[in-house]
C-alpha positions, 0 to 999 in steps of 0.5 A: 511504577510510573513510566514517563513516556514521551508525548508521542508515545502517549498517543500511540496504541494498538490499532483496530486493524492489528487486532483484527489481523490477530484474530484472522490468523486462526487457521479456520478463518477464511481471511480476505483481510490482510494485504498478503501476496500468494505465498505459493508463488514465492520463488523459494528454489531460485532464492535458495540458489541466489543465497548459495551464490551470494555466500559462495561469492561474497559471504563475508561482505554479505554478512557485514555492515554496509552503506546506508544508501544500499548495495550499489548493484541492487540500486542499479537494478532498481534504476533499470526497473524505473527506466522501464516505467518512465522514471529517469534516475541514477543510483545517487537518487535511490535509498534502499529501505526496510520495506516501503513502510519505513519510507512512510515513517522516514517521510513523517520524520522529514516533514512533519511537526505537530499540527502540520497538515498532510493532504491525502485521498479519502480513503487512504492506506491505514498504515500510512495514517498510522505512520504519520500519526506518530508525528501528530499532524492533521489530515485533510482528506480529498474525495475520490471517484473511480478515476482517483483523487478529484483534482478540483477538490485537491486544488480547493484543499491546497488553497485552503491549506497553503502551509500543508507539508505534502500530498500523499497519494497511491495512484496505482490500484490504490489501497484500499479502493483498488482505483487508479488515477487517470493520466490527466490527473497524474499530470494535473497533480504535478502541475498543482504541486508546482503551483502551490509549492508542495511535495508529493509523496507517491506510494507505489507498492502495486504498480508492477502488478497490473493485469488488465487495462493500459499501463500508465506512467508514474506521477514522478514521470511528470516531475519537473522540479524534483518535488515528487518523492517515489516509494516502492517495494519488492514485497508484492513482486518478490518476497515480502519477508526480505523487507526491501523497498526504496525511495527515489527522490531529488538529491537534496531530499534524499540526503535528509532521508539518508541521515534519518535512516542512518539514525534509525537502523544504519542500513537495510539488511545487507544479505537480503539486498545481495540475495535480491540482486543476485536473483535478478542477475541469475533469473527473470524477475519479469517472468516471475511477475507475469506468473503473479499477475496471471494468478491475481487476475484469476482470483480477482475474476473469481471474487467479482463473480462471487460478488455478483452471485452472492452479494445483495444488489445494493452493494457497489464495488471497485473493479481494479485493474491490478493490485490486491484489493476490491473496495465494497460500499454498502447502503449508508445505514450499514455498519461494517464493524458490526458485520465483521463481528458476525462474519467472524462467527462464520469464520470469514474476515475482511477489513472494515473501512473505518480505519482507512479514513483519518477523519471522516469515518465511513462505516458502510465500507470494507476492503477485500483482498483476493491475492492470498486465498485460492479460488475454492476458498474465495468462493466459500468465504464470499458465500459466507459474507454474502449471507451476513450481508443479506441478513443485515440489509434485510434487517435494516429494511425491516427497521425502516418499514417500522 
């Protein structure tokens, strides 16, 4: 049978990361690969109480179709959360979406035609690359250092690509590197966007999970012209299975987002929205987030101790002040896809760095997640990776000598 796919569908295939994560679902694998929150921290009993309250108080409405923009009490609760971090907005500037991943897809629909340019950090979030790739754009990568995207390099990129559609950035505890953009660069990126007339898409799924250092205002806090589209989610601070995120944007932009979302799925799960709003009404979400941060800080500390104890000295790593990830950089000649295969033989997994680079694949990097595994498994898994790294670096040294 001949299937007449669209041109877009012809370019879509299973990602390497999807295949990696399938392998790591085996129970014997200690996996540092996924960006998974700790399931034992999900507030199951409180969510049960919120569910019961919703069904008792408004069950018929909760199970009915709803507005595309989202449940108003939930949008108001998000407005209150945003006000606390320096974003002054209203429910009219918010769209509740099915996880922030839907926000990335809708952004592609809204801005990208084939061949359009997306400017992004190098490396960047692999699922954002995949979401945007559906619309067949070109990616231009901007280098980073430990303080985030380098602004001089960004300005040169903007000068060289005057027709670029948007800048995609993850300023807080970036995925995959765990790095955070400093305050001056947050101001500067808005200044450059204003000067070069370009949209900024600020993706902030991790910002609330800061457990060290000083909190910084979002890039959108400095937005003076309504050109920053802000994406965030409840997945890392509440329950990812409910699939609740949001877009905060200027009303002109939001109208377009609403229209595309309506064509996609009419609205995000009404029941999940009401459960989350009721939880926020009945319980202390901030207290719950504090519990998450305490556990993740402890696990990050344990993983960094293990890097010092078990990894070769030639390894460099990021030191995240929040979020879920540590980024590892190895000597240039090491291919982490080969290391991944060796680690699987030892029942431990990470994500090789290559999928995080849309153009310039750097094979000597990988991402570790510390949020999902208990500390005893972190220690055992890191020992196993360390052994594979020792053998790989020793082998490369032997080749160099010969």
